[in-house]
C-alpha atoms as a printed R data frame, in Angstrom:
    type eleno elety resid chain resno       x       y       z
1   ATOM     1    CA   UNK     A     1  13.749  12.773 -25.152
2   ATOM     2    CA   UNK     A     2  13.111   9.078 -24.526
3   ATOM     3    CA   UNK     A     3  10.423   7.871 -22.109
4   ATOM     4    CA   UNK     A     4  11.088   4.550 -20.342
5   ATOM     5    CA   UNK     A     5   8.128   2.978 -18.548
6   ATOM     6    CA   UNK     A     6   8.809   0.424 -15.822
7   ATOM     7    CA   UNK     A     7   7.526  -3.039 -16.765
8   ATOM     8    CA   UNK     A     8   5.602  -3.534 -13.537
9   ATOM     9    CA   UNK     A     9   4.121  -0.062 -13.082
10  ATOM    10    CA   UNK     A    10   0.522   0.065 -11.900
11  ATOM    11    CA   UNK     A    11  -1.977  -2.339 -10.360
12  ATOM    12    CA   UNK     A    12  -0.646  -5.285  -8.379
13  ATOM    13    CA   UNK     A    13  -2.616  -8.520  -7.985
14  ATOM    14    CA   UNK     A    14  -4.301  -7.486  -4.727
15  ATOM    15    CA   UNK     A    15  -5.416  -4.091  -6.032
16  ATOM    16    CA   UNK     A    16  -6.623  -5.521  -9.326
17  ATOM    17    CA   UNK     A    17  -8.652  -8.134  -7.421
18  ATOM    18    CA   UNK     A    18 -10.159  -5.542  -5.036
19  ATOM    19    CA   UNK     A    19 -11.162  -3.086  -7.769
20  ATOM    20    CA   UNK     A    20 -12.684  -5.857  -9.866
21  ATOM    21    CA   UNK     A    21 -14.773  -6.999  -6.891
22  ATOM    22    CA   UNK     A    22 -15.877  -3.402  -6.210
23  ATOM    23    CA   UNK     A    23 -16.885  -2.653  -9.793
24  ATOM    24    CA   UNK     A    24 -18.747  -5.955 -10.039
25  ATOM    25    CA   UNK     A    25 -20.654  -5.029  -6.874
26  ATOM    26    CA   UNK     A    26 -21.380  -1.554  -8.268
27  ATOM    27    CA   UNK     A    27 -23.527  -2.928 -11.090
28  ATOM    28    CA   UNK     A    28 -25.649  -5.120  -8.776
29  ATOM    29    CA   UNK     A    29 -27.988  -2.193  -8.044
30  ATOM    30    CA   UNK     A    30 -27.765  -2.613  -4.268
31  ATOM    31    CA   UNK     A    31 -27.013  -0.223  -1.415
32  ATOM    32    CA   UNK     A    32 -23.245  -0.688  -1.413
33  ATOM    33    CA   UNK     A    33 -20.458   0.988   0.550
34  ATOM    34    CA   UNK     A    34 -16.723   0.536   1.056
35  ATOM    35    CA   UNK     A    35 -15.323   0.677   4.565
36  ATOM    36    CA   UNK     A    36 -12.611   3.202   3.822
37  ATOM    37    CA   UNK     A    37 -11.288   3.814   0.274
38  ATOM    38    CA   UNK     A    38 -11.154   0.523  -1.668
39  ATOM    39    CA   UNK     A    39  -7.585   1.402  -2.760
40  ATOM    40    CA   UNK     A    40  -5.404   4.500  -2.431
41  ATOM    41    CA   UNK     A    41  -6.400   5.990  -5.773
42  ATOM    42    CA   UNK     A    42  -8.732   9.014  -5.597
43  ATOM    43    CA   UNK     A    43  -9.598   8.515  -9.266
44  ATOM    44    CA   UNK     A    44 -10.842   4.947  -8.736
45  ATOM    45    CA   UNK     A    45 -12.723   5.954  -5.569
46  ATOM    46    CA   UNK     A    46 -14.443   8.813  -7.449
47  ATOM    47    CA   UNK     A    47 -15.414   6.482 -10.297
48  ATOM    48    CA   UNK     A    48 -17.026   4.057  -7.861
49  ATOM    49    CA   UNK     A    49 -18.897   6.902  -6.163
50  ATOM    50    CA   UNK     A    50 -20.287   7.910  -9.569
51  ATOM    51    CA   UNK     A    51 -21.571   4.336  -9.837
52  ATOM    52    CA   UNK     A    52 -23.222   4.562  -6.405
53  ATOM    53    CA   UNK     A    53 -20.573   2.910  -4.228
54  ATOM    54    CA   UNK     A    54 -19.804   5.347  -1.436
55  ATOM    55    CA   UNK     A    55 -17.033   5.414   1.153
56  ATOM    56    CA   UNK     A    56 -17.929   5.328   4.841
57  ATOM    57    CA   UNK     A    57 -15.549   5.684   7.783
58  ATOM    58    CA   UNK     A    58 -17.338   3.283  10.104
59  ATOM    59    CA   UNK     A    59 -20.429   1.075  10.369
60  ATOM    60    CA   UNK     A    60 -22.200   3.104  13.051
61  ATOM    61    CA   UNK     A    61 -25.039   4.382  10.834
62  ATOM    62    CA   UNK     A    62 -25.207   1.395   8.476
63  ATOM    63    CA   UNK     A    63 -28.066  -0.972   9.277
64  ATOM    64    CA   UNK     A    64 -28.413  -2.878   5.998
65  ATOM    65    CA   UNK     A    65 -26.844  -3.318   2.579
66  ATOM    66    CA   UNK     A    66 -23.480  -4.468   1.269
67  ATOM    67    CA   UNK     A    67 -20.138  -3.480   2.729
68  ATOM    68    CA   UNK     A    68 -16.900  -3.983   0.795
69  ATOM    69    CA   UNK     A    69 -13.753  -4.508   2.853
70  ATOM    70    CA   UNK     A    70 -10.940  -2.518   1.225
71  ATOM    71    CA   UNK     A    71  -7.742  -4.055  -0.112
72  ATOM    72    CA   UNK     A    72  -5.799  -2.836   2.971
73  ATOM    73    CA   UNK     A    73  -8.138  -4.762   5.248
74  ATOM    74    CA   UNK     A    74  -9.893  -3.456   8.372
75  ATOM    75    CA   UNK     A    75  -9.795  -4.082  12.111
76  ATOM    76    CA   UNK     A    76 -11.069  -7.460  13.316
77  ATOM    77    CA   UNK     A    77 -13.749  -5.779  15.426
78  ATOM    78    CA   UNK     A    78 -15.160  -4.078  12.327
79  ATOM    79    CA   UNK     A    79 -15.620  -7.450  10.632
80  ATOM    80    CA   UNK     A    80 -17.366  -8.692  13.777
81  ATOM    81    CA   UNK     A    81 -19.637  -5.630  13.814
82  ATOM    82    CA   UNK     A    82 -20.595  -6.153  10.162
83  ATOM    83    CA   UNK     A    83 -21.475  -9.788  10.875
84  ATOM    84    CA   UNK     A    84 -23.523  -8.864  13.936
85  ATOM    85    CA   UNK     A    85 -25.507  -6.404  11.805
86  ATOM    86    CA   UNK     A    86 -26.090  -9.128   9.202
87  ATOM    87    CA   UNK     A    87 -24.606  -6.982   6.472
88  ATOM    88    CA   UNK     A    88 -23.626  -8.585   3.190
89  ATOM    89    CA   UNK     A    89 -19.801  -8.609   3.292
90  ATOM    90    CA   UNK     A    90 -17.554  -8.576   0.249
91  ATOM    91    CA   UNK     A    91 -14.045  -9.111   1.567
92  ATOM    92    CA   UNK     A    92 -11.589  -7.558  -0.895
93  ATOM    93    CA   UNK     A    93  -8.667  -7.669   1.552
94  ATOM    94    CA   UNK     A    94  -5.435  -8.403  -0.301
95  ATOM    95    CA   UNK     A    95  -4.426 -12.046   0.360
96  ATOM    96    CA   UNK     A    96  -0.939 -10.854   1.399
97  ATOM    97    CA   UNK     A    97  -2.480  -8.529   3.995
98  ATOM    98    CA   UNK     A    98  -4.792 -11.319   5.142
99  ATOM    99    CA   UNK     A    99  -1.775 -13.553   5.711
100 ATOM   100    CA   UNK     A   100  -0.103 -10.861   7.848
101 ATOM   101    CA   UNK     A   101  -3.290 -10.596   9.941
102 ATOM   102    CA   UNK     A   102  -3.332 -14.367  10.457
103 ATOM   103    CA   UNK     A   103   0.327 -14.445  11.522
104 ATOM   104    CA   UNK     A   104  -0.206 -11.703  14.110
105 ATOM   105    CA   UNK     A   105  -3.197 -13.567  15.512
106 ATOM   106    CA   UNK     A   106  -1.355 -16.905  15.763
107 ATOM   107    CA   UNK     A   107   1.797 -15.342  17.251
108 ATOM   108    CA   UNK     A   108  -0.199 -13.467  19.858
109 ATOM   109    CA   UNK     A   109  -2.155 -16.582  20.804
110 ATOM   110    CA   UNK     A   110   1.138 -18.483  21.135
111 ATOM   111    CA   UNK     A   111   2.403 -15.980  23.700
112 ATOM   112    CA   UNK     A   112   4.753 -13.941  21.543
113 ATOM   113    CA   UNK     A   113   5.216 -10.206  21.903
114 ATOM   114    CA   UNK     A   114   4.427  -9.129  18.352
115 ATOM   115    CA   UNK     A   115   6.384  -6.477  16.487
116 ATOM   116    CA   UNK     A   116   4.817  -5.112  13.296
117 ATOM   117    CA   UNK     A   117   7.245  -3.321  10.995
118 ATOM   118    CA   UNK     A   118   5.414  -0.431   9.353
119 ATOM   119    CA   UNK     A   119   3.645   2.900   9.557
120 ATOM   120    CA   UNK     A   120   1.425   2.993  12.656
121 ATOM   121    CA   UNK     A   121  -0.950   5.487  11.003
122 ATOM   122    CA   UNK     A   122  -1.532   3.385   7.894
123 ATOM   123    CA   UNK     A   123  -4.914   1.580   7.691
124 ATOM   124    CA   UNK     A   124  -3.274  -1.700   6.706
125 ATOM   125    CA   UNK     A   125  -1.106  -1.665   9.836
126 ATOM   126    CA   UNK     A   126  -3.997  -0.619  12.058
127 ATOM   127    CA   UNK     A   127  -5.998  -3.568  10.761
128 ATOM   128    CA   UNK     A   128  -3.101  -6.012  11.204
129 ATOM   129    CA   UNK     A   129  -2.466  -4.819  14.781
130 ATOM   130    CA   UNK     A   130  -6.086  -5.437  15.769
131 ATOM   131    CA   UNK     A   131  -5.585  -9.191  15.376
132 ATOM   132    CA   UNK     A   132  -3.008  -9.284  18.157
133 ATOM   133    CA   UNK     A   133  -4.901  -7.738  21.047
134 ATOM   134    CA   UNK     A   134  -2.687  -5.800  23.446
135 ATOM   135    CA   UNK     A   135   0.499  -7.733  22.644
136 ATOM   136    CA   UNK     A   136   1.534  -5.725  19.572
137 ATOM   137    CA   UNK     A   137   4.081  -2.954  19.063
138 ATOM   138    CA   UNK     A   138   4.529  -1.079  15.779
139 ATOM   139    CA   UNK     A   139   7.994   0.099  14.783
140 ATOM   140    CA   UNK     A   140   9.043   2.043  11.711
141 ATOM   141    CA   UNK     A   141  12.754   1.281  11.937
142 ATOM   142    CA   UNK     A   142  15.439  -0.633  13.783
143 ATOM   143    CA   UNK     A   143  16.128   2.401  15.957
144 ATOM   144    CA   UNK     A   144  12.559   2.311  17.287
145 ATOM   145    CA   UNK     A   145  13.084  -1.274  18.470
146 ATOM   146    CA   UNK     A   146  15.583   0.049  21.037
147 ATOM   147    CA   UNK     A   147  12.678   1.692  22.874
148 ATOM   148    CA   UNK     A   148  10.892  -1.635  23.392
149 ATOM   149    CA   UNK     A   149  11.276  -3.696  26.570
150 ATOM   150    CA   UNK     A   150  13.186  -6.981  26.405
151 ATOM   151    CA   UNK     A   151  10.942  -9.987  25.748
152 ATOM   152    CA   UNK     A   152  11.412 -13.743  25.988
153 ATOM   153    CA   UNK     A   153   9.587 -14.393  22.716
154 ATOM   154    CA   UNK     A   154   9.279 -11.935  19.823
155 ATOM   155    CA   UNK     A   155   7.263 -12.507  16.668
156 ATOM   156    CA   UNK     A   156   7.884 -10.177  13.724
157 ATOM   157    CA   UNK     A   157   5.521  -9.338  10.853
158 ATOM   158    CA   UNK     A   158   5.901  -6.613   8.211
159 ATOM   159    CA   UNK     A   159   3.500  -4.237   6.517
160 ATOM   160    CA   UNK     A   160   3.269  -5.605   2.971
161 ATOM   161    CA   UNK     A   161   4.781  -2.464   1.401
162 ATOM   162    CA   UNK     A   162   7.875  -2.285   3.616
163 ATOM   163    CA   UNK     A   163  11.373  -2.567   2.175
164 ATOM   164    CA   UNK     A   164  13.231  -5.806   2.861
165 ATOM   165    CA   UNK     A   165  16.196  -3.788   4.135
166 ATOM   166    CA   UNK     A   166  14.067  -2.150   6.832
167 ATOM   167    CA   UNK     A   167  12.679  -5.522   7.896
168 ATOM   168    CA   UNK     A   168  16.243  -6.876   8.229
169 ATOM   169    CA   UNK     A   169  17.251  -3.903  10.377
170 ATOM   170    CA   UNK     A   170  14.312  -4.468  12.721
171 ATOM   171    CA   UNK     A   171  15.062  -8.200  12.980
172 ATOM   172    CA   UNK     A   172  18.711  -7.453  13.814
173 ATOM   173    CA   UNK     A   173  17.682  -5.182  16.688
174 ATOM   174    CA   UNK     A   174  15.078  -7.652  17.943
175 ATOM   175    CA   UNK     A   175  17.780 -10.325  18.156
176 ATOM   176    CA   UNK     A   176  19.392  -8.173  20.833
177 ATOM   177    CA   UNK     A   177  16.164  -7.861  22.810
178 ATOM   178    CA   UNK     A   178  14.557 -11.292  22.707
179 ATOM   179    CA   UNK     A   179  15.446 -14.885  23.511
180 ATOM   180    CA   UNK     A   180  13.306 -16.554  20.857
181 ATOM   181    CA   UNK     A   181  12.575 -14.807  17.539
182 ATOM   182    CA   UNK     A   182  10.069 -15.824  14.886
183 ATOM   183    CA   UNK     A   183  10.006 -13.830  11.656
184 ATOM   184    CA   UNK     A   184   7.367 -13.901   8.931
185 ATOM   185    CA   UNK     A   185   8.408 -12.074   5.784
186 ATOM   186    CA   UNK     A   186   5.010 -10.689   4.805
187 ATOM   187    CA   UNK     A   187   6.372  -8.140   2.319
188 ATOM   188    CA   UNK     A   188   4.470  -8.494  -0.949
189 ATOM   189    CA   UNK     A   189   6.651  -9.859  -3.766
190 ATOM   190    CA   UNK     A   190   5.224  -7.252  -6.115
191 ATOM   191    CA   UNK     A   191   6.370  -4.462  -3.795
192 ATOM   192    CA   UNK     A   192   9.921  -5.765  -3.541
193 ATOM   193    CA   UNK     A   193  10.228  -6.361  -7.295
194 ATOM   194    CA   UNK     A   194   8.839  -2.908  -8.138
195 ATOM   195    CA   UNK     A   195  11.274  -1.215  -5.791
196 ATOM   196    CA   UNK     A   196  14.267  -3.024  -7.302
197 ATOM   197    CA   UNK     A   197  13.059  -2.249 -10.808
198 ATOM   198    CA   UNK     A   198  12.548   1.406  -9.883
199 ATOM   199    CA   UNK     A   199  16.081   1.620  -8.466
200 ATOM   200    CA   UNK     A   200  17.559   0.239 -11.691
201 ATOM   201    CA   UNK     A   201  15.517   2.633 -13.808
202 ATOM   202    CA   UNK     A   202  16.384   5.660 -11.655
203 ATOM   203    CA   UNK     A   203  20.082   4.991 -12.326
204 ATOM   204    CA   UNK     A   204  19.525   4.974 -16.089
205 ATOM   205    CA   UNK     A   205  17.585   8.221 -16.563
206 ATOM   206    CA   UNK     A   206  17.994  11.981 -16.089
207 ATOM   207    CA   UNK     A   207  14.553  12.486 -14.527
208 ATOM   208    CA   UNK     A   208  12.149  10.129 -12.760
209 ATOM   209    CA   UNK     A   209   8.370  10.397 -12.374
210 ATOM   210    CA   UNK     A   210   6.569   8.255  -9.803
211 ATOM   211    CA   UNK     A   211   2.813   8.181 -10.368
212 ATOM   212    CA   UNK     A   212   0.248   7.409  -7.675
213 ATOM   213    CA   UNK     A   213  -1.938   8.692  -4.863
214 ATOM   214    CA   UNK     A   214  -0.282  10.855  -2.239
215 ATOM   215    CA   UNK     A   215  -1.989   8.666   0.367
216 ATOM   216    CA   UNK     A   216  -0.408   5.515  -1.090
217 ATOM   217    CA   UNK     A   217   2.363   4.086   1.110
218 ATOM   218    CA   UNK     A   218   3.908   1.961  -1.626
219 ATOM   219    CA   UNK     A   219   3.970   4.915  -4.052
220 ATOM   220    CA   UNK     A   220   5.666   7.131  -1.481
221 ATOM   221    CA   UNK     A   221   8.230   4.396  -0.883
222 ATOM   222    CA   UNK     A   222   8.882   4.100  -4.636
223 ATOM   223    CA   UNK     A   223   9.454   7.853  -4.743
224 ATOM   224    CA   UNK     A   224  11.851   7.654  -1.795
225 ATOM   225    CA   UNK     A   225  13.994   4.870  -3.263
226 ATOM   226    CA   UNK     A   226  14.147   6.667  -6.617
227 ATOM   227    CA   UNK     A   227  15.065  10.006  -5.016
228 ATOM   228    CA   UNK     A   228  17.987   8.347  -3.230
229 ATOM   229    CA   UNK     A   229  19.482   7.547  -6.641
230 ATOM   230    CA   UNK     A   230  18.057  10.288  -8.871
231 ATOM   231    CA   UNK     A   231  17.645  13.745  -7.331
232 ATOM   232    CA   UNK     A   232  15.306  14.815 -10.150
233 ATOM   233    CA   UNK     A   233  12.504  12.548  -8.930
234 ATOM   234    CA   UNK     A   234   8.922  13.822  -8.832
235 ATOM   235    CA   UNK     A   235   5.922  12.142  -7.178
236 ATOM   236    CA   UNK     A   236   2.731  13.083  -9.014
237 ATOM   237    CA   UNK     A   237  -0.859  11.902  -8.879
238 ATOM   238    CA   UNK     A   238  -1.998  12.919 -12.373
239 ATOM   239    CA   UNK     A   239  -0.563  14.203 -15.659
240 ATOM   240    CA   UNK     A   240  -1.935  17.687 -14.918
241 ATOM   241    CA   UNK     A   241   0.757  18.148 -12.245
242 ATOM   242    CA   UNK     A   242   3.671  17.765 -14.655
243 ATOM   243    CA   UNK     A   243   5.852  20.864 -15.023
244 ATOM   244    CA   UNK     A   244   7.639  21.100 -18.419
245 ATOM   245    CA   UNK     A   245  10.596  22.743 -16.655
246 ATOM   246    CA   UNK     A   246  11.415  19.367 -15.110
247 ATOM   247    CA   UNK     A   247  12.628  18.139 -18.487
248 ATOM   248    CA   UNK     A   248  15.099  20.912 -19.305
249 ATOM   249    CA   UNK     A   249  18.306  19.226 -20.451
250 ATOM   250    CA   UNK     A   250  16.782  15.770 -19.978
251 ATOM   251    CA   UNK     A   251  17.386  13.024 -22.539
252 ATOM   252    CA   UNK     A   252  15.827  10.042 -20.751
253 ATOM   253    CA   UNK     A   253  12.747  10.090 -18.500
254 ATOM   254    CA   UNK     A   254  11.797   7.140 -16.320
255 ATOM   255    CA   UNK     A   255   8.194   6.492 -15.292
256 ATOM   256    CA   UNK     A   256   6.975   4.079 -12.650
257 ATOM   257    CA   UNK     A   257   3.753   3.892 -10.652
258 ATOM   258    CA   UNK     A   258   2.400   2.618  -7.372
259 ATOM   259    CA   UNK     A   259   0.355  -0.545  -7.030
260 ATOM   260    CA   UNK     A   260  -2.901   1.453  -6.769
261 ATOM   261    CA   UNK     A   261  -2.371   3.505  -9.940
262 ATOM   262    CA   UNK     A   262  -4.775   2.742 -12.825
263 ATOM   263    CA   UNK     A   263  -3.281   2.129 -16.276
264 ATOM   264    CA   UNK     A   264  -5.260   5.028 -17.734
265 ATOM   265    CA   UNK     A   265  -3.516   7.474 -15.370
266 ATOM   266    CA   UNK     A   266  -0.098   6.087 -16.326
267 ATOM   267    CA   UNK     A   267  -0.948   6.353 -20.027
268 ATOM   268    CA   UNK     A   268  -1.996   9.996 -19.576
269 ATOM   269    CA   UNK     A   269   1.335  10.783 -17.885
270 ATOM   270    CA   UNK     A   270   3.347   9.187 -20.700
271 ATOM   271    CA   UNK     A   271   1.259  11.017 -23.313
272 ATOM   272    CA   UNK     A   272   1.767  14.337 -21.540
273 ATOM   273    CA   UNK     A   273   5.546  13.865 -21.459
274 ATOM   274    CA   UNK     A   274   5.518  13.073 -25.185
275 ATOM   275    CA   UNK     A   275   3.449  16.192 -25.877
276 ATOM   276    CA   UNK     A   276   5.942  18.346 -23.977
277 ATOM   277    CA   UNK     A   277   8.788  16.706 -25.867
278 ATOM   278    CA   UNK     A   278   7.216  17.573 -29.231
279 ATOM   279    CA   UNK     A   279   6.650  21.210 -28.221
280 ATOM   280    CA   UNK     A   280  10.295  21.724 -27.166
């Protein structure tokens, strides 16, 4: 049984930057917190907690210390609150997410009705929306655009982990509902490239493993695009979840991982597959 690991599996630039900033802060021996999980990897979050960097949901009880803004970003009012409390702020927001926030703000100020393409419950989207005041609608698909009222001016921004195809579908529907359309393609290049690579790999193997946190949007999307092409696709968080039965009759196994998945977790998955292969 051959194991094929995707070339771009694991940490993207934004996640690598955020985790590096968090671990550097952890050794400063200060009272340090992250506003929400720094990235969607329970293993990384647990490691930081062992080093004294704890996760908090809001700033209500925090009166001093250092607060790290997670890679997904936070709501604009939370940044304001941290500044008003004179907290030391380490902004680890992914630059791609930051750009999406800026576009929503500028579009809203220019009088556009803003449409954000993404998952309304995701923290990245919730943060992005906060920069547009009350002029923002979130849609998950082109079909959801049909529920929106017609607008003279529509500005479109995407959650960084969205598929380009979904963004195109939303834009097509918005063209039927607005007179003037402005579109900012804020999908992260790393996300798009990983998805295309995963599709190619899924077509070449008999079984596909997608590694990453269950709360990771980009990992779930990788799993979805793989499953569309390879029915024997499994989304796992750690090597301990692997079932040897998955590999019955399998000659080639593909492995990819979400942008928040540490290399050590990926290595453990590959090693576990190789162990199972030897025991067969």
